[in-house]
Each structure stands twice: as C-alpha cells, then as structure tokens.
C-alpha positions in Angstrom: 187.0 288.1 181.4 187.7 285.7 178.6 191.1 284.0 178.7 193.5 284.7 175.9 192.9 281.4 174.1 189.1 281.7 174.2 189.3 285.4 173.0 191.6 284.4 170.1 189.3 281.6 169.0 186.3 283.9 168.9 188.1 286.6 166.9 190.2 284.5 164.5 188.7 282.1 161.9 192.0 280.7 160.7 192.8 277.1 161.2 195.8 276.0 163.2 198.9 274.4 161.6 197.9 271.1 163.2 194.4 271.3 161.8 195.8 272.2 158.4 198.2 269.2 158.4 195.4 266.8 159.3 193.0 268.2 156.7 195.6 268.1 153.9 197.1 264.7 154.8 195.9 263.1 151.5 197.6 265.8 149.4 201.1 265.0 150.7 203.3 263.2 148.2 203.7 260.3 150.7 200.8 260.1 153.2 202.2 257.6 155.7 201.9 260.1 158.5 205.7 260.4 159.0 205.8 263.6 157.0 203.1 265.1 159.1 205.0 264.2 162.3 208.2 265.7 160.8 206.5 269.1 160.0 205.1 269.1 163.5 208.6 268.5 164.9 209.9 271.5 162.8 207.0 273.6 164.3 208.1 272.7 167.8 211.8 273.5 167.2 210.9 276.8 165.5 208.9 277.9 168.6 211.9 277.1 170.8 214.3 279.0 168.5 211.9 281.9 168.4 211.9 282.0 172.2 215.7 282.1 172.3 215.9 284.8 169.6 213.5 287.0 171.6 216.0 286.9 174.5 218.9 288.2 172.3 220.5 291.2 174.0 219.3 290.1 177.4 221.5 287.0 177.7 224.8 286.1 176.2 223.7 284.6 172.9 224.7 287.3 170.4 228.0 287.7 168.6 230.6 285.2 167.3 230.9 281.8 168.9 234.6 281.7 168.2 234.4 278.7 165.9 234.7 278.4 162.1 232.2 276.3 160.1 233.1 274.0 157.2 232.6 277.0 154.8 235.3 278.9 156.6 232.8 281.4 158.1 232.7 282.5 161.7 229.8 280.9 163.5 227.5 283.0 165.6 226.4 281.9 169.0 222.8 281.7 167.8 224.0 279.6 164.7 225.2 276.9 167.1 222.2 277.2 169.4 219.6 277.0 166.6 221.5 274.1 165.0 221.6 272.1 168.3 217.9 272.9 169.0 216.6 271.7 165.7 218.9 268.7 165.6 218.0 267.5 169.1 214.3 268.0 168.5 214.4 265.8 165.4 216.6 263.2 167.0 214.6 263.0 170.2 211.4 262.5 168.3 213.0 259.8 166.1 211.3 260.9 163.0 214.2 261.2 160.5 217.1 258.8 159.6 219.6 261.6 158.8 220.2 265.3 159.1 222.5 267.6 157.1 223.1 271.2 158.2 225.0 274.2 157.0 226.7 274.2 160.4 227.8 270.6 160.3 231.0 269.3 158.5 229.2 266.1 157.5 225.7 264.6 157.6 224.4 263.2 160.8 223.2 259.6 160.9 220.3 259.4 163.3 220.3 256.2 165.4 218.0 255.6 168.3 216.2 253.0 170.4 213.3 253.0 168.0 215.3 251.8 165.0 215.8 255.2 163.4 217.1 253.5 160.3 213.5 252.5 159.6 212.6 256.1 159.1 212.0 257.2 155.5 213.0 260.9 155.5 216.2 263.0 155.6 216.2 266.7 156.5 218.6 269.4 155.4 218.6 272.8 157.0 220.1 276.2 157.4 219.2 276.6 161.1 219.6 280.3 161.3 219.9 282.2 158.0 221.2 285.8 158.4 222.4 285.2 162.0 225.0 288.0 161.8 222.0 290.4 161.7 220.9 289.3 165.2 223.3 291.8 166.8 221.5 294.7 165.1 218.0 293.4 165.6 217.3 292.6 161.9 215.0 289.7 160.9 216.5 286.2 160.5 215.1 282.8 159.6 215.4 279.0 159.4 215.3 277.2 156.0 214.5 273.4 155.7 214.3 270.8 153.0 212.9 267.3 153.2 213.7 264.3 150.9 212.6 260.7 150.9 215.7 258.6 151.3 217.1 256.6 148.3 219.1 254.1 150.4 217.4 250.9 151.6 215.2 251.4 154.6 216.7 249.6 157.6 220.3 250.6 156.7 222.2 253.7 157.8 221.8 256.7 155.5 224.4 257.5 153.0 225.6 260.7 151.3 223.5 259.9 148.3 220.4 260.4 150.4 221.3 264.1 150.6 222.8 264.6 147.2 219.4 264.5 145.4 218.2 267.1 142.9 215.9 269.7 144.2 213.0 268.4 142.1 213.0 265.3 144.4 212.0 267.3 147.5 208.8 266.3 149.2 208.6 269.4 151.3 210.4 272.6 152.0 209.9 275.7 154.0 211.3 278.6 156.1 210.6 280.3 159.3 210.8 284.1 159.4 211.6 285.5 162.9 210.6 289.2 162.5 207.9 291.5 163.8 205.9 288.3 163.8 207.1 284.8 163.5 205.9 283.0 160.3 206.3 279.4 159.1 205.9 279.1 155.3 206.1 275.7 153.6 205.0 273.6 150.7 204.5 269.9 150.2 204.2 270.3 146.4 200.6 271.5 146.5 201.0 275.3 146.8 202.5 277.5 149.5 200.9 278.4 152.8 202.0 280.7 155.6 201.3 280.4 159.3 201.7 283.1 161.9 202.6 282.3 165.5 200.3 283.7 168.2 202.9 284.1 171.0 200.2 284.3 173.6 199.2 280.7 173.2 202.1 279.3 171.2 200.0 278.3 168.2 200.6 278.8 164.5 197.5 279.9 162.6 197.0 279.9 158.8 197.3 283.6 157.9 198.6 283.5 154.3 196.8 280.8 152.3 197.9 279.9 148.8 200.7 282.4 148.6 201.7 283.6 145.1 204.4 285.8 143.7 202.8 288.8 141.9 203.3 288.3 138.1 204.9 291.7 137.8 207.3 292.9 140.5 209.1 296.2 141.0 211.7 295.2 143.6 215.2 294.0 143.0 217.3 292.6 145.9 221.0 292.3 145.4 224.1 293.5 147.3 225.3 296.2 145.0 228.4 296.8 147.0 229.9 294.0 144.9 228.9 295.6 141.6 232.5 295.9 140.3 232.9 292.1 140.9 229.7 291.1 139.0 229.7 289.4 135.6 228.8 291.8 132.7 225.3 290.4 132.3 224.5 291.2 136.0 225.9 294.7 135.6 223.8 295.3 132.6 220.6 294.0 134.4 221.2 296.4 137.3 221.7 299.3 134.9 218.4 298.3 133.3 216.6 298.3 136.7 217.8 301.9 137.3 216.9 303.4 134.0 213.9 305.6 133.5 211.2 304.0 131.4 207.6 304.8 132.0 206.3 301.9 129.7 207.5 299.2 132.2 207.5 301.4 135.4 211.3 301.7 135.7 213.3 302.5 137.6 212.6 299.6 139.9 212.9 299.8 143.7 216.1 298.5 145.4 215.5 296.6 148.7 218.2 294.4 150.3 218.2 293.2 153.9 221.0 290.7 153.7 219.0 287.9 155.1 217.8 285.5 152.4 214.6 284.5 154.3 213.6 288.2 154.8 214.4 289.3 151.3 212.7 286.3 149.7 209.6 286.7 152.0 209.2 290.4 151.2 209.4 289.7 147.4 207.0 286.8 147.7 204.4 289.1 149.1 205.2 292.3 147.2 206.7 291.0 144.0 210.3 291.2 143.1 213.6 289.3 142.3 216.3 288.2 144.8 219.7 287.7 143.3 223.0 286.5 144.8 225.1 286.2 141.6 228.5 284.8 140.9 231.3 287.3 141.4 235.0 287.5 140.8 235.4 286.8 144.5 233.0 283.9 144.6 232.8 282.6 140.9 230.6 279.6 142.0 228.2 281.8 143.9 227.8 282.2 147.7 224.6 280.5 148.7 224.4 276.8 149.4 222.5 274.6 146.9 221.2 272.1 149.5 220.5 274.2 152.5 219.3 277.5 150.9 218.7 277.4 147.1 216.9 274.1 146.7 214.3 274.7 149.4 213.7 278.3 148.4 213.5 277.3 144.7 210.9 274.7 145.5 208.8 277.3 147.4 209.3 279.8 144.7 208.0 277.6 141.9 205.1 276.4 144.0 204.2 280.1 144.5 204.3 280.7 140.7 207.8 282.2 140.6 211.0 281.1 138.9 214.4 280.1 140.4 217.7 279.6 138.5 221.4 280.1 138.6 221.0 282.7 135.9 221.0 280.1 133.2 219.8 276.7 134.6 216.7 275.8 136.7 217.9 275.4 140.3 215.8 272.3 140.9 217.5 270.5 137.9 221.0 270.8 139.2 222.5 267.5 140.4 224.4 268.2 143.7 228.0 267.0 143.9 228.8 267.8 147.5 227.1 268.7 150.7 228.2 272.3 150.9 228.1 273.1 147.2 227.5 276.8 146.3 225.6 278.2 143.3 224.5 281.6 142.0 220.8 282.2 142.9 218.1 284.1 141.0 214.6 283.8 142.3 211.2 285.6 142.4 208.6 287.0 140.0 208.8 285.3 136.6 209.0 288.5 134.6 212.0 289.9 136.5 213.9 286.6 136.7 213.4 286.1 132.9 214.8 289.6 132.3 217.8 289.0 134.4 218.4 285.7 132.6 218.2 287.4 129.2 221.0 289.7 130.2 223.1 286.9 131.5 222.6 284.9 128.3 223.5 287.8 126.1 226.5 289.2 127.9 227.8 286.4 130.2 227.1 283.1 128.4 230.8 282.2 128.4 230.7 282.2 132.2 227.8 279.8 132.6 228.3 277.5 135.6 229.3 273.9 134.9 228.3 271.2 137.4 230.2 267.9 137.3 
C-alpha cells in the first residue's frame, strides 16, 4: 500500500508552497531571500494555529480570555493563543525587526542574538480575525501585511516603520481556517491560493492567479445596523434589493461576520464586502493597518477595488497603529456602484485623515 505522501504526489500535480516561493523568487519586489524566509515562517505559524483551532471544543481554548485589548474589545482565548504563536514563531526565527498586532497595545521591537536590528522587514497582523465565531464553529482567519522598514538598518524599529501607506506593502495575505485551510497571498505579482493537505502538513497551489469576477451578485454587510448607516449606504442597499432584470437584481445577501471568510467567498464568486461608517462608529470599525491595507492589496492584485467609500484604501496615510476606517472591497462594478451612492448622498460625511 502506498504511503499517504506518495499517493498524494501521484494524484496531485500542484506545486508546494515552498516550490512556488523558490520558482518565483525573482518576481519578489526585493529578492534578498529574507522575504521568502518570512513567508515560510508565516506558513509554519499558520499550521500550528490551524492545529490548535481544530482542537476547539475539546480543550479549554474557546470563549473570552477575560482581558480587554487596546480597542476596548474582549479578547478571546484563541486571540491570545494565535497572537503568541505567530509572534514567537517570527521572533524565534529572527526574520523580522518589528511586529505590530491588533492584540498588542504597541509595536514589538524584535531583538535577538542574531542582530535582529539588521533585518529589513516589519510584519503587521490580525492573528485571528473573527475569533468570536470559534464558539459556534464558523470559519475564521489570520491576516498579515509586510513592509520594508524605513528606519536605518541596524537601529531599533520606530513607529514610522509601521505607519506606511498600504501602497508600500511588499506582501500581504490571509489564512482561512474553514472546511479546508487555505493560505492566500500576494507579493505584488498577482494572487495565489494554497490549500493545506493535513495528512502531510504541506500547502499545495490549488488556486493559481486568483481574480475577482468582473460582475458580482453578492453583497456582504451587517444590515442589522441599517438605521445607523449613512444615507448613501442605505440607498445602495435599497438598490441591491430592487427588482431589475437588466442588471440581474436583486442581488444576493451573504454575511458571515468574519472578514477573511466574507472576502474569500466574494473573491471566488464575485461580490462586494462593506463595513461602512455608522452613527455608532463614524470612523468605521475595521483596522487600517491589520485588516484593510492587506486585504486592499490582495483585492487590487486580484483585479478588484478597495476604498473607504470615497478614497482608495492604499493611498491613506496612517496616523496611528490602531486607526479604523470604513471598508468597501470586491468586484470593481459593485464597489463603483456603492461609491456612486456615497458620493451622491453622503459626500458631506467623507472621512478626513490628518
């Protein structure tokens, strides 16, 4: 009888993530080898987090941890676990000079025996997006963003290394922990998805050159906050529900409540994900650095559009580590339609970044 690894090789022609990284080394924005090692470190941490998530319900890792993060939100036990796993994996491998996380009050300066200050990259992350869904067995994810430092190599990182515009990212991606575990990322040359074969612990290229469908029929927004939305957003949702055979309306509403899951579905099937400004959260809810910038980079590389309803996300200059912004992303046609309603009915509420 063939062993699992041999059988899989015979029946699967996809290259591994490691092979893909090696074969695409020259296409990386900076091809010193450090970026490749960094992505490999993320791959390792994702496999460990995936293993822990699969034990949820069997061991005491679900529910609230009892702590409040810097955004004033209750941390889940798996938030803390995933944050520590990614942070320690990156620190132990001495591949980054700094880390910023949604779960940390401030950025982390990485110092080690191997002169970590000599490293060229910083990593920002949401270690476990949608973690409150773990208790009800709904898909969650990890989001990451990589920048080349702007401070002098050989010195400790500064806040300015993390407060860069999204258009300066050298790589970004997410891991979706669902019915299968997928790592989707870009280094500025398209978007590729890799699926984990749990039998042998290897990611294989399963979704090459991922693209948003030009025309989508799905809109993803938490309509429970409808009364708190700006007028432009309300008008767009009414538009989505209207009967119009010429452009195949009404559209289909799909909302999971986990950014990674909603974004991933729309990337494959075509649609728009929106977390708009509300009367409760006038600056938006999602974090620019840990969620919006990396997803916007992926979105544009996959032929989509990402904005705050008015301004391109990747052009926004961050002013603080935990800054929030409204977020519109997905198929170009749907995002453009949403933006047209915002400009017509809510232009006086356009976000201002100082």
